[in-house]
C-alpha positions in Angstrom: 9.5 97.0 -40.1 6.0 97.7 -40.6 3.3 97.3 -37.7 -0.3 96.1 -38.1 -3.1 96.4 -35.5 -5.9 93.8 -35.8 -8.9 94.5 -33.9 -10.9 91.1 -33.5 -7.4 89.5 -33.8 -8.3 86.5 -31.6 -11.3 85.7 -33.7 -11.4 82.8 -36.4 -10.4 85.0 -39.4 -8.5 87.6 -37.2 -6.1 84.9 -35.9 -5.3 83.7 -39.1 -4.3 87.2 -40.1 -2.1 87.5 -37.3 -0.2 84.4 -38.6 0.0 85.8 -42.1 1.5 89.1 -41.0 4.0 87.5 -38.7 4.9 85.2 -41.3 5.5 88.2 -43.7 7.9 90.0 -41.1 5.2 92.5 -39.8 4.9 93.3 -36.1 1.4 92.5 -35.1 -0.8 94.1 -32.4 -3.8 92.0 -31.5 -6.6 93.8 -29.9 -9.6 91.6 -28.6 -12.0 91.4 -25.7 -12.8 87.9 -26.3 -16.6 88.5 -26.4 -16.9 86.0 -29.4 -12.9 85.6 -30.1 -10.7 82.8 -28.3 -7.6 83.1 -26.4 -6.6 79.7 -27.8 -6.6 80.9 -31.3 -3.5 83.0 -30.7 -2.0 81.2 -27.5 0.8 79.7 -30.1 1.8 83.3 -30.8 2.2 84.5 -27.0 5.8 85.2 -26.5 6.7 85.9 -30.2 9.0 88.7 -30.3 6.9 90.6 -32.9 3.4 89.8 -31.4 1.6 91.8 -28.8 -1.9 90.9 -27.3 -4.0 93.7 -25.9 -7.3 92.7 -24.0 -9.5 95.7 -25.1 -13.0 96.4 -26.1 -12.7 98.9 -29.1 -16.1 100.4 -28.0 -13.7 102.2 -25.6 -11.3 104.7 -27.1 -7.8 103.0 -27.6 -4.4 104.5 -27.3 -1.3 102.9 -28.7 2.2 104.3 -27.9 3.9 102.7 -30.9 3.6 103.8 -34.5 1.2 101.8 -36.5 1.1 101.4 -40.4 -2.2 99.6 -40.8 -5.4 99.4 -38.8 -7.6 96.3 -39.5 -11.1 96.3 -38.1 -12.3 92.7 -37.8 -14.0 93.4 -34.3 -17.5 92.3 -34.5 -19.7 89.0 -33.7 -20.1 87.4 -37.1 -22.5 84.6 -36.8 -26.4 84.8 -36.5 -26.5 83.3 -32.9 -24.0 85.8 -31.7 -25.6 88.9 -32.8 -29.0 87.9 -32.0 -27.7 87.2 -28.5 -25.6 90.4 -28.5 -27.6 92.9 -30.5 -26.6 96.1 -28.7 -22.9 95.3 -28.6 -22.9 94.4 -32.3 -24.3 97.7 -33.3 -21.9 99.4 -30.7 -18.8 97.8 -32.1 -20.0 98.5 -35.7 -20.6 102.3 -34.8 -18.6 103.5 -31.9 -15.8 100.8 -32.4 -15.4 101.7 -36.0 -15.2 105.5 -34.9 -12.6 104.6 -32.3 -10.4 102.5 -34.8 -10.8 105.3 -37.6 -9.6 108.1 -35.1 -6.7 105.9 -34.2 -5.8 105.5 -37.8 -6.3 109.2 -38.3 -3.9 109.9 -35.5 -1.4 107.3 -36.7 -1.8 108.2 -40.5 -2.2 104.6 -40.9 -4.1 102.7 -43.6 -7.6 101.7 -42.3 -9.3 98.5 -43.5 -12.8 97.8 -42.8 -13.8 94.2 -42.7 -17.4 94.4 -44.0 -19.5 91.7 -45.2 -21.8 90.2 -47.9 -24.7 90.6 -45.5 -24.6 94.4 -46.4 -26.4 93.1 -49.6 -29.3 91.9 -47.3 -31.5 89.3 -49.1 -30.3 90.2 -52.7 -32.6 90.7 -55.7 -29.7 90.2 -58.0 -27.1 87.4 -58.2 -24.3 87.4 -58.3 -23.8 90.5 -56.0 -21.3 93.1 -57.4 -19.9 95.9 -55.5 -22.2 98.2 -57.3 -25.3 96.6 -55.7 -26.8 98.8 -52.9 -28.7 95.8 -51.4 -32.2 94.7 -50.1 -31.7 95.0 -46.3 -34.8 95.2 -43.7 -33.6 98.0 -41.5 -35.5 96.8 -38.3 -35.5 92.9 -38.8 -33.4 90.7 -36.4 -30.5 90.5 -38.7 -30.4 94.4 -39.2 -28.1 94.7 -36.0 -25.4 93.1 -38.0 -26.4 94.4 -41.5 -26.9 97.9 -40.6 -24.0 98.0 -38.2 -21.6 96.9 -41.3 -23.4 99.3 -43.6 -22.8 102.1 -41.2 -19.3 101.1 -40.7 -18.7 101.4 -44.4 -20.3 104.8 -44.6 -18.3 106.2 -41.7 -15.0 104.6 -43.3 -16.0 106.4 -46.5 -16.6 109.7 -44.7 -13.2 109.5 -43.2 -11.6 109.2 -46.7 -13.7 112.1 -48.0 -13.3 114.4 -45.0 -9.6 113.6 -43.9 -8.2 111.8 -46.9 -7.7 108.6 -44.8 -6.2 105.9 -46.9 -9.0 103.1 -46.6 -9.9 99.8 -47.9 -13.3 98.4 -47.8 -13.5 94.7 -47.8 -16.6 92.8 -48.4 -16.3 89.0 -46.9 -18.3 86.2 -48.2 -18.8 83.2 -46.1 -15.3 82.1 -44.8 -14.6 78.8 -43.2 -11.9 76.6 -41.8 -10.0 75.5 -38.6 -10.4 77.8 -35.5 -14.2 78.1 -36.2 -16.2 77.3 -32.9 -18.0 74.1 -33.2 -21.3 75.8 -32.0 -20.5 78.8 -34.1 -24.1 78.9 -35.5 -22.8 79.1 -39.1 -23.7 76.3 -41.4 -20.4 74.5 -41.9 -19.3 74.2 -38.1 -22.9 73.4 -37.3 -23.0 70.5 -39.9 -19.6 69.2 -39.1 -20.2 69.1 -35.3 -23.5 67.4 -36.0 -22.1 65.0 -38.5 -19.0 63.9 -36.4 -21.3 63.1 -33.6 -23.9 61.4 -35.7 -26.6 63.9 -34.6 -29.3 65.2 -36.9 -28.3 67.9 -39.2 -30.4 70.9 -39.0 -31.3 72.7 -42.1 -33.4 75.8 -41.9 -35.8 76.0 -44.7 -35.9 73.4 -47.4 -32.2 73.7 -48.1 -32.6 75.3 -51.6 -31.0 78.7 -50.3 -27.4 79.2 -51.6 -24.2 80.3 -50.3 -20.6 80.5 -51.6 -17.8 79.3 -49.2 -14.1 80.5 -49.3 -11.3 78.5 -47.5 -9.5 80.9 -45.1 -6.1 80.6 -46.9 -7.6 81.9 -49.9 -9.5 84.7 -48.0 -6.4 86.0 -46.1 -4.3 86.2 -49.3 -7.1 88.3 -50.8 -7.2 90.4 -47.8 -3.4 91.0 -47.9 -3.6 91.9 -51.5 -6.4 94.5 -51.1 -4.6 95.9 -48.0 -1.4 96.7 -50.3 -3.3 97.6 -53.4 -4.1 101.4 -52.8 -7.8 100.8 -53.7 -10.3 102.9 -51.9 -13.4 101.2 -53.1 -15.3 98.3 -51.9 -14.1 95.1 -53.0 -15.7 91.6 -52.7 -13.3 88.8 -51.5 -15.0 85.5 -51.6 -15.4 82.2 -53.7 -18.0 82.7 -56.5 -18.6 78.7 -56.5 -22.2 78.6 -55.3 -24.2 75.6 -53.8 -27.4 74.9 -51.9 -27.3 74.4 -48.2 -28.7 70.9 -48.7 -25.9 70.0 -51.0 -23.4 71.3 -48.4 -25.1 69.0 -45.6 -24.8 66.1 -47.9 -21.2 66.7 -48.9 -20.2 66.9 -45.3 -22.1 63.6 -44.4 -20.2 61.9 -47.2 -16.9 63.3 -46.2 -17.3 62.3 -42.4 -18.9 59.1 -43.2 -21.6 60.1 -40.9 -24.8 58.3 -40.0 -26.6 61.7 -39.4 -30.1 62.4 -40.9 -31.3 65.7 -42.3 -34.0 67.6 -40.5 -35.7 70.7 -41.5 -36.9 73.7 -39.4 -38.4 76.9 -40.3 -36.1 79.6 -42.1 -35.3 82.6 -39.9 -36.6 85.9 -40.7 -34.8 87.6 -43.5 -32.4 84.8 -44.4 -30.9 85.3 -47.7 -32.1 83.1 -50.3 -28.9 83.5 -52.5 -25.3 84.5 -51.7 -22.7 84.6 -54.6 -20.0 87.2 -55.0 -19.0 88.9 -58.2 -15.2 88.9 -58.0 -14.5 90.4 -61.3 -12.8 93.4 -59.5 -10.7 91.3 -57.3 -9.5 89.3 -60.1 -8.7 92.4 -62.2 -7.4 94.9 -59.7 -5.8 92.3 -57.2 -4.8 89.4 -59.5 -6.7 87.4 -57.0 -9.1 84.3 -57.1 -9.7 81.4 -54.6 -7.7 78.2 -55.6 -8.7 75.7 -52.7 -11.6 73.3 -53.8 -14.6 73.0 -51.4 -13.8 69.3 -50.8 -10.3 70.0 -49.8 -11.1 72.8 -47.4 -13.9 70.9 -46.0 -11.8 67.9 -45.3 -9.0 70.1 -43.4 -11.8 71.8 -41.4 -13.3 68.2 -40.5 -9.8 67.1 -39.4 -9.7 70.0 -37.1 -13.0 69.5 -35.5 -12.3 65.9 -35.3 -9.2 66.5 -33.3 -11.1 69.0 -31.0 -13.4 66.3 -30.1 -10.7 63.8 -29.6 -9.0 66.3 -27.1 -12.4 66.6 -25.2 
């Protein structure tokens, strides 16, 4: 039986990965200090014979007694309000945290996956963004604590591959959404849904013409699993290439919720990307993967999740 360690495993996406690996008969070690993760995301797994939760900050060295076959680094604040609020911690987890997990992988001869992000492309000057694009990042702007932390993480991961022949995976994630996101996460979909369900004004930054591409979590975790098992040591975009404007997203959520919310506009944050759309040619060709969940379907399930949260409260 193979064992996977997921750092950041109590986060939105990390917890869904815990579910997937348990469903596929792995033993799962979930490591999280709950800085932005939530215990409730893995509460249903506590007591499972193949699941172990460890409360630990990966900025500190980590020792695991058991053999480990795969180490997945999903440990990091991932929404702008979080990394604006936690700038130093974000850079520490991207640097020292990545180093500690790489060292663990090296010690255990485990495959290492770095969960990187579309944010390494910055405010891109090309669209869609392919893995060969080097990006357009402001290295000292407010978003740089996240963007540069992930770019550094990729560089260190690639260095371990060259220096120690460590088997690595470089995953570039584009805007994932779904159940287990926090209502006040700060990203567009949970913000808009929370505002719409309570008939509050929906806040759009800028004029809403900026674009994003949203991938439902079920599609994303399947792509992640295929990449992990692929043997590919090169960066791979895993996201949904269907692009829409933020204004279109807000209008769709108002329609799906039947909300009375009005849309209001505020100033665009510094360095906010104008476009975001993955080129997934490599994922299609090398992983035989592409997203299948339609935006309306994924949004409906996410709205149901948030509506249930509101009812519980």
